[in-house]
MARVEXKOL-107010 format. One record per residue (C-alpha): residue in one letter; residue number from 1; y, z, x. Coordinates in nm, 4 decimals, m for minus. Last residue first. Layout:
[a; NUM; [Y; Z; X]],
...
***
This chain:
[i; 170; [0.1545; m1.6572; m0.2029]],
[h; 169; [0.5226; m1.6644; m0.1995]],
[e; 168; [0.5709; m1.9378; 0.0941]],
[k; 167; [0.2782; m2.1466; 0.0026]],
[d; 166; [0.4333; m2.2611; m0.3181]],
[t; 165; [0.2952; m2.1441; m0.6802]],
[p; 164; [0.6260; m1.9024; m0.7975]],
[i; 163; [0.5363; m1.6853; m1.0808]],
[a; 162; [0.7290; m1.7278; m1.3212]],
[v; 161; [0.9523; m1.4335; m1.4472]],
[g; 160; [0.8779; m1.1543; m1.7362]],
[q; 159; [1.0308; m1.0637; m2.0377]],
[h; 158; [1.0828; m0.7029; m1.9880]],
[y; 157; [0.9264; m0.3697; m2.1501]],
[t; 156; [0.9866; m0.0326; m2.0433]],
[g; 155; [1.1765; 0.0641; m2.3708]],
[f; 154; [0.9140; 0.2787; m2.5293]],
[l; 153; [0.7783; 0.0961; m2.8096]],
[k; 152; [0.8518; m0.2495; m2.6294]],
[d; 151; [0.6320; m0.0995; m2.3056]],
[f; 150; [0.3651; 0.0596; m2.5696]],
[g; 149; [0.3179; m0.3168; m2.7324]],
[y; 148; [0.2750; m0.4483; m2.4087]],
[d; 147; [m0.0781; m0.5007; m2.4971]],
[f; 146; [m0.2963; m0.6965; m2.1663]],
[i; 145; [m0.2364; m0.5078; m1.8897]],
[g; 144; [0.0250; m0.2422; m1.9679]],
[f; 143; [0.2993; m0.0336; m1.7484]],
[n; 142; [0.5423; m0.3708; m1.7501]],
[t; 141; [0.8784; m0.2268; m1.6284]],
[q; 140; [0.9278; 0.1095; m1.4062]],
[m; 139; [0.7974; m0.1334; m1.1439]],
[d; 138; [1.1421; m0.3015; m1.1195]],
[g; 137; [1.0753; m0.5169; m0.7824]],
[l; 136; [0.8868; m0.8032; m0.8459]],
[h; 135; [0.5538; m0.6237; m0.9228]],
[h; 134; [0.5935; m0.5424; m1.2406]],
[q; 133; [0.7674; m0.8561; m1.3108]],
[y; 132; [0.4017; m1.0189; m1.1658]],
[h; 131; [0.2704; m0.8127; m1.4769]],
[l; 130; [0.4573; m0.9846; m1.7307]],
[e; 129; [0.3599; m1.3438; m1.5809]],
[n; 128; [0.0128; m1.2425; m1.5602]],
[w; 127; [m0.0253; m1.1470; m1.9156]],
[r; 126; [0.1949; m1.5094; m2.0090]],
[r; 125; [m0.1259; m1.6586; m1.7944]],
[f; 124; [m0.3681; m1.4431; m1.9551]],
[a; 123; [m0.2577; m1.5703; m2.2999]],
[a; 122; [m0.2329; m1.9200; m2.2081]],
[f; 121; [m0.5792; m1.9205; m2.1188]],
[r; 120; [m0.6962; m2.1572; m1.8072]],
[n; 119; [m0.5994; m1.9036; m1.5606]],
[l; 118; [m0.9033; m1.7208; m1.6658]],
[p; 117; [m1.0945; m1.8883; m1.3812]],
[s; 116; [m0.8766; m1.7084; m1.1106]],
[r; 115; [m0.7717; m1.9081; m0.8448]],
[l; 114; [m0.5074; m1.7403; m0.6808]],
[l; 113; [m0.6519; m1.4304; m0.7385]],
[h; 112; [m0.3983; m1.0949; m0.8248]],
[f; 111; [m0.4599; m1.1470; m1.1526]],
[q; 110; [m0.7744; m1.1644; m1.1489]],
[d; 109; [m0.7682; m0.7955; m1.1156]],
[h; 108; [m0.6187; m0.7076; m1.3287]],
[i; 107; [m0.8262; m0.8277; m1.6007]],
[l; 106; [m1.1216; m0.7115; m1.4770]],
[d; 105; [m0.9761; m0.4006; m1.4115]],
[s; 104; [m0.8403; m0.3614; m1.8114]],
[l; 103; [m1.1395; m0.5428; m1.9646]],
[w; 102; [m1.3591; m0.2574; m1.7873]],
[g; 101; [m1.1306; 0.0288; m1.9360]],
[f; 100; [m1.0929; m0.1650; m2.3135]],
[l; 99; [m1.4718; m0.2229; m2.2601]],
[l; 98; [m1.5374; 0.1834; m2.2078]],
[m; 97; [m1.2976; 0.3013; m2.4389]],
[e; 96; [m1.4536; 0.0779; m2.7082]],
[a; 95; [m1.7894; 0.2202; m2.5946]],
[v; 94; [m1.7041; 0.5586; m2.6944]],
[v; 93; [m1.5369; 0.4391; m3.0000]],
[i; 92; [m1.8822; 0.2824; m3.0991]],
[a; 91; [m2.0771; 0.5297; m3.0358]],
[m; 90; [m1.8959; 0.8351; m3.1520]],
[t; 89; [m1.8987; 0.6091; m3.5306]],
[i; 88; [m2.2621; 0.6116; m3.4759]],
[w; 87; [m2.3115; 0.9385; m3.4393]],
[g; 86; [m2.1035; 1.0149; m3.7610]],
[i; 85; [m1.7739; 1.1934; m3.6979]],
[w; 84; [m1.6748; 1.5799; m3.7920]],
[g; 83; [m2.0170; 1.7104; m3.7138]],
[s; 82; [m1.9457; 1.9223; m3.4294]],
[a; 81; [m2.1670; 1.7246; m3.2012]],
[a; 80; [m1.9879; 1.3734; m3.3196]],
[f; 79; [m1.6510; 1.5338; m3.2580]],
[l; 78; [m1.7881; 1.6962; m2.9565]],
[i; 77; [m1.8823; 1.3737; m2.8478]],
[p; 76; [m1.5740; 1.1544; m2.9780]],
[a; 75; [m1.3716; 1.4072; m2.7521]],
[g; 74; [m1.5056; 1.3766; m2.3906]],
[v; 73; [m1.3743; 1.0074; m2.3663]],
[m; 72; [m1.0607; 1.1325; m2.3666]],
[p; 71; [m1.1346; 1.4312; m2.1994]],
[i; 70; [m1.2732; 1.2336; m1.9058]],
[s; 69; [m1.0021; 0.9819; m1.9448]],
[a; 68; [m0.8061; 1.1404; m1.6419]],
[w; 67; [m1.1075; 1.1247; m1.3936]],
[v; 66; [m1.1554; 0.7796; m1.4633]],
[f; 65; [m0.7777; 0.6569; m1.4905]],
[t; 64; [m0.7546; 0.8385; m1.0836]],
[l; 63; [m1.1138; 0.6582; m1.0083]],
[v; 62; [m0.9590; 0.3733; m1.0557]],
[t; 61; [m0.6481; 0.4330; m0.8461]],
[s; 60; [m0.8203; 0.2849; m0.5402]],
[n; 59; [m0.6424; 0.3674; m0.2260]],
[k; 58; [m0.9455; 0.4486; m0.0698]],
[g; 57; [m1.0620; 0.0638; m0.0341]],
[p; 56; [m0.8108; m0.1042; m0.2135]],
[d; 55; [m1.0199; m0.4538; m0.2273]],
[r; 54; [m0.8094; m0.7595; m0.1501]],
[y; 53; [m0.9067; m1.0162; m0.4183]],
[t; 52; [m0.9786; m1.3250; m0.2768]],
[e; 51; [m0.7799; m1.6688; m0.2662]],
[s; 50; [m0.5009; m1.4044; m0.2583]],
[q; 49; [m0.2349; m1.3140; m0.5148]],
[y; 48; [0.0961; m1.1108; m0.5141]],
[s; 47; [0.2136; m1.2330; m0.1337]],
[r; 46; [0.5562; m1.2070; m0.1617]],
[v; 45; [0.5655; m1.0134; m0.4189]],
[p; 44; [0.3593; m0.7349; m0.2898]],
[y; 43; [m0.0039; m0.7180; m0.3375]],
[l; 42; [m0.2021; m0.4818; m0.1292]],
[e; 41; [0.0612; m0.3236; 0.1135]],
[q; 40; [0.3372; m0.2406; m0.1382]],
[h; 39; [0.2305; m0.2357; m0.4642]],
[h; 38; [m0.1377; m0.1580; m0.4198]],
[c; 37; [m0.0451; 0.1051; m0.1586]],
[m; 36; [0.2051; 0.2214; m0.4379]],
[h; 35; [m0.1014; 0.2921; m0.6361]],
[r; 34; [m0.2546; 0.5396; m0.3496]],
[r; 33; [0.1017; 0.7044; m0.3053]],
[h; 32; [0.1052; 0.7611; m0.6871]],
[a; 31; [m0.2184; 0.8996; m0.6406]],
[e; 30; [m0.1745; 1.1038; m0.3170]],
[g; 29; [0.1513; 1.2921; m0.5373]],
[m; 28; [0.1520; 1.2631; m0.8845]],
[w; 27; [0.5032; 1.3977; m0.8538]],
[p; 26; [0.6500; 1.0723; m0.6881]],
[q; 25; [0.6132; 0.8842; m1.0385]],
[h; 24; [0.4731; 0.5461; m1.0480]],
[l; 23; [0.0936; 0.6363; m1.0817]],
[s; 22; [0.2509; 0.8146; m1.4466]],
[r; 21; [0.3404; 0.4974; m1.5818]],
[h; 20; [m0.0145; 0.3918; m1.5223]],
[v; 19; [m0.1569; 0.7182; m1.7018]],
[f; 18; [0.0811; 0.6569; m1.9323]],
[y; 17; [m0.0180; 0.3082; m2.0671]],
[g; 16; [m0.3641; 0.3457; m2.0454]],
[f; 15; [m0.3495; 0.6941; m2.2683]],
[l; 14; [m0.1312; 0.4138; m2.5093]],
[s; 13; [m0.4152; 0.1693; m2.4683]],
[t; 12; [m0.6806; 0.3857; m2.5397]],
[a; 11; [m0.5291; 0.5845; m2.8297]],
[l; 10; [m0.3865; 0.2654; m3.0281]],
[y; 9; [m0.7822; 0.0929; m2.9617]],
[t; 8; [m0.9334; 0.3772; m3.0712]],
[i; 7; [m0.7273; 0.4182; m3.3561]],
[l; 6; [m0.8028; 0.0630; m3.4704]],
[i; 5; [m1.1754; 0.1067; m3.4057]],
[a; 4; [m1.1216; 0.4491; m3.5969]],
[v; 3; [m0.9298; 0.2760; m3.8427]],
[l; 2; [m1.2472; m0.0239; m3.9216]],
[m; 1; [m1.5282; 0.2346; m3.8754]],
***
């Protein structure tokens, strides 16, 4: 069971990395345009954080992740139906994938809140610096949200920089 949990974590993290990296490529068409709205209109460098989350509305890319994840979430269900894995393992794997996706979305939204309650945690502040680097201008770095292992593996990791706290940049 622990092996299944580890494999699921790695697969889900890799999936998130590649979908996010793909959203930065013009060949993604409308999904790329929507994601660039997040970077250039909603949360540009000089306005990276706000008092309240700026809802992207029709420019949300959450649905892109949902649609892209259907085969990944469906695979363990098919494996269980085929008898390759047990139903309990399938339920744990699917729950882990959904939890990972939900946490990624939640943590990402918190990065852009000036007074996030998560700011009290050192790990969150570090992840936010890495995400800020992603917004800073080199959008081809730091595609992870809270796991940057694949950024390191694929050469897209950047150390990150401190987030300005003066009102001019917020």
